N, C-alpha and C positions, 0 to 999 in steps of 0.2 A: 645890809647888802643881801640881795636876792640871788638864789641859784637857779630859779626858774621864774620867768615872768611872761605873762600874756598881755599884749597891748592891742586893744581894738579888735579882738577876735570875734568874727561872725561866722555862722555856719547855717547852711540851708541844705536839706536833703534833696537829692535829685528828684524831679517830678513834683515838687511842692513849691508853693509860693511863700510860705511862712518861714521866717528865720527862727531856728531853734535857739541860737545864740546870737546876740546882737551887741557889738562893741563891748565885749567883756574885757575888763582890765583887772588883773590880779597878779600878785607876786608872792613867792614862797621862799622862806629862809631855811637854811640848813639847820637840822636838828630841832625843828619845831613840828608839832603835830597839828594837822588841819582837818576839819570836817567840811564836807560839802552837803548841804541840806536844801531841800526844796520839794515842792509838790511833784506828783507824778507827771512826767512829760515836760518838766521844766528845763531839761538839758544837762542834768548831772552826769549821766552816763556818756553823753556826747562830749562833754567837756573832758572827762577822763580819757576817752578814746582819742581825742585830739592831742592831749598831753603825751599819751603813750605812743602816738604815731600810728595808731590803728586806722584812723580816718585822716584824710588830708583836708585842709581848709584852704579855700580859694583866697579869702581876704584875711590874712593873718600876719601877726608879728609875734612869734613865739621864740623866746630866747631862753636857752638852757645850756648847761654844761660849762658856764663861765660866770664870773662875777658880773652882776648887772646892777648898775646904778640908776635909780629913778631920776628923771629930769623934771 
């Protein structure tokens, strides 16, 4: 069971045409440790900002704070 899940999350900064994140799907389980790795500019910080609620995503399905069952 996941406590945080992202489904088909995409993000594009204002004034740009390129998607920083495109259709990201990931789920996180309680009491597990995760690392997010990637090249510079690959969207790691953007992903964490979306999870934290610092940035808002137009096309998203972000589920947190309750048990989430994958379909």
